[in-house]
N, C-alpha and C positions, 0 to 999 in steps of 0.2 A: 802271294809268291811273285807276282809280276812286279809289284812295287819293291819288294825285297831285293829282287835281282837288279832293279834300276838303282836302288840305293847302294848296293854292293858295287855296282859299276862305277858310280860316282866316287865312292870311297876308294876304290882301286886307283882311279885316276888321281885323286888327291894324294894318295900315298906315293904314287909315281912322281907327282909334281913337286912334292915338298920333302922328299927323302934325299939324303946325301950319299947313301950307299948304292952301288950299282945293283946289288942283289935285291934291295927293296924296290928299286926302280923297275927291275924286270918282273918282280912279283906283282907290283901294282899294275903294270901294263898288262900282264897275263890275266889277272883277276878282272881288271876293267874290261878287256876285250871279251873274255868268256861270258861275263855277266851281262854285258851290253848285248851280245848276240842272243843270249838266252832270254833277256827281257824283251828284245825286239820280236823274237819268235813267239813269246807268250802273248804279247799284245796283238800280233797278227792273228794268232789262233783265236783270241777273244773276239776280234772283229769278224773273222770268218764264221765263227759259231753264231754270232748275233745276226748275221744277214743271210744265213743259209736256210734252205727249206728242210723240213723233216725228210728223213730218208724213205719212210714208208708212206704209201698213199692210203687214204681212207676208202671205204667201200663206195661212198658217194662220188669221190674223185675218180675212181676206177669206172663207175657207171657212166659218168659224164664223158670220160675219155673214149669209152666204147661207143657212145652215141655219136661221136664226131667222126668215127671211122667210116669209110665208104664201104658199101656192100660189095662183096667180090663179084666181078664180072665172070660169066661162064668162060672157062678156059678150054682150050683144046687139050685132049688127052696127050700124054707124052708119047713120043714115037716108040714103036716096038723095036726091040733090039733083034738083030739077025744072027 
């Protein structure tokens, strides 16, 4: 889909560049811009998904995180309300 959008964007720009009718120029510019933005967002999404960590942590990761936490220090009780 990413490469299809990129190809459609190039095709839209080519239609806009080589047409003689103002209607076809507008159509080519519109298709070129919409498909170029869509292709850019699709490639950005691909890059983000490739470099992001999984959303959920495994039990081993949770245990390692709990081991790094400091033990709570004894705190004073909250003041009594009057």
